[in-house]
N, C-alpha and C positions, 0 to 999 in steps of 0.2 A: 503495499499499500503506500504510495507516494506520502513524502510527509507534510505536503499542503493539504492534507485532511483532517487537520486539527485532532491529530492522536501522534503521540512524540516516543520517541523512545526515552530509555532511563539514563541514568549516568555511567560515567566510566573512570575507574580508579585503578591507579597503578604503585608497586612500590618498590625501592630496589635498594639492598646491602653491598656493600663490599666491603668483605672481613678485614681484608689486610691492610688499611691506613688508607689505601692508594683515592685519588681522586678520577671519577669519570662517569658519574651517573647522568650529568645535565641530556646527553647523545640519546641514550636509552630510554632514559622518560618522554624526553621528542617523539621520539618512535614509536612507544609505546601507544603514546598518546594520539597521534595520528591513527594507528590502527582502532582507536578506539571510540572514533568520533564519530562512527553513527549510533551512537549511542548518549551521545548529548551534542549538538551545535549552537549552544547559546552563548558559553563560556567556557573558557579552560585557566589552568594552571597548574605550573609546577613549585616545589619547595625544597630546596638543598641545605642539607646538615653537613657543615663544615667546618668540622673539629668542633661541633656541638655548639657554633653558630647557626640557624637557620634564617635564611632568606627565601623570600618567596616572591613571587610575581603572578601574574592572574590580569583577566581581563576580560570584556566581552567579546566574539566574536571564536574565528574557526581557528584550530592549532597553528595553520601556517599563517594567517592573520595575527596572531595575537605574538605567537612567537617567530617573530623575524628572524634575520642573520644579527641586526645590532644587538635584537633584547637576545640572543642567546650566547653573543660573546659578551653582555655585558655583568648575566647571571654568572656569580659564582659559582664554581663546582665544586665538589664535594665526595663525601664516602657514601652518605645516602640520601635518598630524593624520595617524594611522593606527588602523584599528579593525578589532575581531575579532569574529564568534561562534564560538561552540564547540560543539561534541561531541567527546566526548574518545576516540580512538581509541587512542593511548598516551598511559599516564598517567590516573588515576584524576580524577572529579570531583569538585573540590574548588576552594577561592577561591585556593591558592596557583598550581593550572596555569592559571588562566582567563588571557586575550591581553588586549595586548600586554603581551609581557616589558620592563622597563626595566631598562638594563644598565649600570654607572658601571663606566668603566676607566681607567688612564692617559693613552689620548688622546681621554678625552672620554665621553660619553651615546650609549647607543643604543638603541632600542626597535625591537622584532620581532614581526612576526604571522606565522604560518606555516598552511598549509592543506596535508596529507598525511600521508603516515610513512614513516620512512628505515626501509630494511630492516638498515642497520646501526648503530641506535641505542646495544644496548645495547653493542656491541663499546666504539665511541666512547665509550663513558661509563666503562665499565671504563677507559678508555686514560688518561681524563681525571682520574678518582677514583686513579689509582695516582701520577699527576703531581702530586698535590695541589689538586684542584677539589671545589669545594664544591657540592654542589646544592642547591636547593631546593624544587625541582618533581621531579614524576615522569614530565613529560611530551619529549619528545624533540624540541621548540622550544627548550629549554634546552642540550641538545646543540649543536645548533646555531648557539645564540648565542656558545657557549663558543668554537668554531671559527670563528667569525667574528672572535672579539675576539683568539683565539691570531694568527690571520692579520692582523690592523689592527696590532698591537707589532711587526711585519716589516715591513710595505707603508707606499706613501706616502699612500694614501686608502683611504677605506671601500670604492668599489667595486672595488678592487685585492685586497680581504683575502675580500669574496665572492666574484671567482672563485677565488680559493686554497679557502675554504669548499667549494665545489660540486665541486672536485676529489677534497676526502677525502668529505663525504657522498654515502649512494647510497637512491635510493628516489624517492617522489614527494614533492616541495613547489614551491608557490607562494609564493613570499616578499615581504613590503611592507615595506622597513627605515626609520627614519628616523635620520639624526644630528645634531646642533647646525646645518649647512647644506643637509644634501641628504637628499630623499628617493628610494627605490632599491627598482626591484622586479627579483625572477628566481622563474626558471621551469627548473624541471628538465631533463636535454637529450633526457628521453623525453617532456616534456610530459603528464606524466599528468592532472595540476587544469587548471580553466580560469585565466584572469588575463587581462584585456584593457586596453587602456588608451582614455581617452576624454579627450576637452576641453571644458570647463568657462567658456565664454565668455574664451577663449583660454588658461586655466591647464589646469593638469594632473591628471589623476585615474585612478587606478585600481581594477579591480574585479572581485572573482571572477568574477562574469556581469555581462551588459551590462543587466539590468533596475535594477540599483543605481544605474548612469549614467541611465538613464530618471527612476529615483525623484528624483535630483537635480538635472535638467535640462539634462545631460550630453549630450552627443553621442558615439555610439561611433567611437574612430578604428581601432582594428585590435586584433588578440590578440596577446601577448606571444608570442613566439616560444620553442620549445624549446631551452632552453641560453640564453638571451637575458639578459642583466642590461642594465635600462633606469634611467639616471641624470637624477637633475633636480635643477638649483642656480639660484644667481643668473647662471649662463653657459648656462642654457638645457638642452635634454634632449640628450643621446647616449647609445648603444647600445653595449656590448660583447659578445663572444660567448665562450663558453666552446667550448675547441678541443677539442672530444670530439664525435664523429659518431657517431649512433644512429639507428635507426630511432625514429619519431613513436610512440609510443602513445598514446594519449590515452582516459582512462577510457569506455568505451560507454556504462556503467550512468548516468553524466552526463547522458544522453538520453533512458535510459530512464524514469529515477527521479529522480538527486538534485537535477536544475537547475530552475530555474521555468520552466513553457513559454511566458512572454512575452521568453524571453532567448534571444540568437542567440549561439552558440558556434561555432567554427571555422568560420565563415561559415554555419551551418545553425540552422533557426529548430528548437528543441526542441521546439514545438506539433506543426511537423509533422513530424518526426520519428515524434512517437508517432503520429500517425496514420498514417502510412507502417506501423508497427511494426503498428497494426492490419488496417491492410490487407491485411499480409502474414499475419497471423493467419487471415484468412477466406479467403484462397486456401489456406492449408495445412492447416486446420482448418475446413471450412464444417459448416453443422449445421441442422436445419430448426426455426426458431423464432419467435416471435412479438415479441421483443423484444430489442434489447441496452441494457445498463446498464452503468455503470462505477463502480468502486468510489475514493470520491474521497480523494486529490484526481488523484493522478499515473496513475490507469487512465482516466479522461474523454475524455482526447484517442485513446486507444486504441481507446477505446468507439466514438466519432464516427469513426472510422478503417474498424475493422469493419463497423460500421452504411451508411457510404455503398461500400464494396467488396460486399459481402454481400445490400444491400438491404432487409436486417431492419432496420425502424424505430428509432430511438435514443430513448429514454426517460429519463428522471430517475429513479431505484432507489431511491438513498438520499439523506437529507439528514444532514449531519453538521454537528456540535454546533461551534460554530467558538469557544465561549467558555472552552473547557477546557483552561487552556494546564499548563503544567507542575507547576504548584501542586497537580495534580488528585493525590487520596492516595486509593489505596485499599487500607487496612491490613489485610482480611480476604479469604482467599481465595476466599470466595464473593463480594466485591466486584469482585474483580479475575476473577472468570472473567465476568462481567457489565458486564465495563468495553467491550465491543461494543457493546453495547446503551447504551449514556449515549452514546457518543462517534458509534456511526451509527446511524439508524431506516431502515427500509426503509417505501418508496411502495407502499401495498397498492395502490392506484389505479393504479399501473404495472405490476407482477406479478403479482396476483392471476389465478390459472384461466390463465397464460398459460406458453410454457415462454419461460425466460429465459437469453441469455447474458449470463454475467455475466465484465466483463473488470478484471483487477487486474495488476499491472504484474508483481510475480515471488511467491513463498513462498518463507519462510525457511523456520519451525520447522513451520507449517502447522497450528495453533491457530487465528489468526486467522482464517483461511480457512474452515476448517470453522465457526467462527459465524456469518460471514458468508455462506455456503449456508445454514446455519438460520434466520438471519433472512429470507430470502428465501422458503424454505419455510414459514416462520410466516405470512408477511404472503399468501400462497397461491400462490405458483408452482407450478406443475405438473411445471416439471424445471428444472433448474438447470445450466445447462452451464459449466462455468469454462475460460477462455483468459484465459492469461499471455503479456504483451509481453515477456517474455525466457525467454533459454531456463533449464533445471532451473541452480539455484545450486548447484554439487554442492562446490567446490574453496574453500577459504579466499581472500580480498583482503589481501594485505600493504601497500597500496599507500594505504589512508586509509578504509575501512570497519572498524567492529567486528567483523568475522569473522574470528577470526584460526586457526579449527580448523573441523573437520565435524563437531564431537557433536551439533549442534542443526540443521543442515542435513535437514530433510526428502529431498530429495533426493539427499542422497546416499548415504541408505540405504535407498531404494526405487524400487521402478520409478515410469513415469509412471503405467501402471494403479494400481498399489498406491496412490500418493498421491491418486488421483481417489474411489478407495474408503474413504482414509482422513476425506477433507476431507466427503464424503458426495454428489459430485456427479455428476451423471448421465452427466458424460462431461467429458474433461480435454485441454487442445493446451498446449505452449510453442511460444512462437516457437524456429524454428529457427534454430542458430549460422548457419548460412550468410547468413542476411539481415542478420547486423547490420552488415556494411562498408556494406549497401545504407539505412539509415536516416537517416542526415545525408546526404543528396545532395548537399550544395554541398558536402561537406568534403573535403579533399585531404590529411588528417592519416591516419597508422594509427590501429588502434586495441587497447587491452587489453581480451580478452576471459579473463583466466586465472581469475577465479569462475566461467566457465562449462566451460573448457576443460581448465584447468590447467598452460598453458604461459604463463607468464608471462616478460616482456620482460627481465626484472631476475631474478637468481637470488634465491630467496626465502632468508628469514633461518633459519640453520640452530640460533636457539635466541629462540624467541620468547616465552619462558613471562614470567611475571610479573616486575616488579622484586622485588627483597623487601623493599622499603618498602611494598610493597601486598598483599602474602600476612601471611596470619594465621600464627601460630606452629607451629600444627598441618597449615599447608600447605606448610612448608619442609621442604627434604629433608635437610639437614646441621643440624646444630646450630651454635651461634657461638662 
């Protein structure tokens, strides 16, 4: 599904530790974030530890926009670094909310990166503010940083503070944390978001996805377990476990859409999982057609799977403009309405005069899907049969995506048949929710499918409203 349909990626995190005291972490951090760019295109940053002194540079923009040659040359190198690329799920888009966060407190400095979303962030923030805390961002990442700092003032080590914080925060979080002497990663006890460990010539690296390890020449070691804290220091690497048993609930949409196809997550290939989704779609929703095409990029693998299972030839149905970044501006409504034409162009030689099976990962509002169907018809397709490699997205997600209500979800207000008519398809079919556990055939974890079923592994927040700092005066319910 193209990023312009108001459904957005997660965040990407990275960490590296050089045990020999040598410097040289900026380059691998930069290349790793480049590989994780698909997880967030709003802002990015790198924090570097040079002999206990932590320097941080971050800004709004893509990795190559923020980290120009001049910036990279001026950023001090060191023996540890953490990096982050962000899409806002909690907190508005501005430079203050960019990560990593750098915190200085009585026991030293700490820098932190976070992928996920807390369900009790507002409650914790209110408690902290009433206790005198002053916040500089509207992100739940700063809440985590405050909680860890509170715990650190009572604990003998940073890792004990992280464990203490994990007992207080609830929801989805994959964290990479850097202190003057240690690099730490932590994953919530449900394991909502991916986080893995790699080996770079004997040195330890952490990343959201294995594709970031490949980008820097590191080898995949294993996934960080749910509820696990991994500590890297001059003494070596050791692990701690949060004493909180619960069923693992990995976000199944990582396999459908979020993750890069070349990543291995929870033991399963993302590429294979998407092809399997396409195969299941072909079994459940067969159709007489001449060609199968996928919507770039996340629909392509599923289209291959549908083609192989159905026997209908696969074709390249669209060319995606790869040179439009986040700075692409659409100042008028007419230009916004034509954004699909600018970002995607149908290949008429593939679809003209043919019955087309169009594979996409999901439908959110439906507006983009309607325009894509229309592109195929204008290119000469005689029929367009839409197949989605996910079930209908009808419930909010509270664990890391940007959809916290059903207001703009087309499937929450329309039947499958009505959706097909609204987007102009000759037929439409969604993946059955029963197939979701079968996508990642090599994974032993459990899955969260709350956005499709409304059944969440963690109780949703009772108050998911915007913070008052993000609301206009006219939006506030009461006057101050």
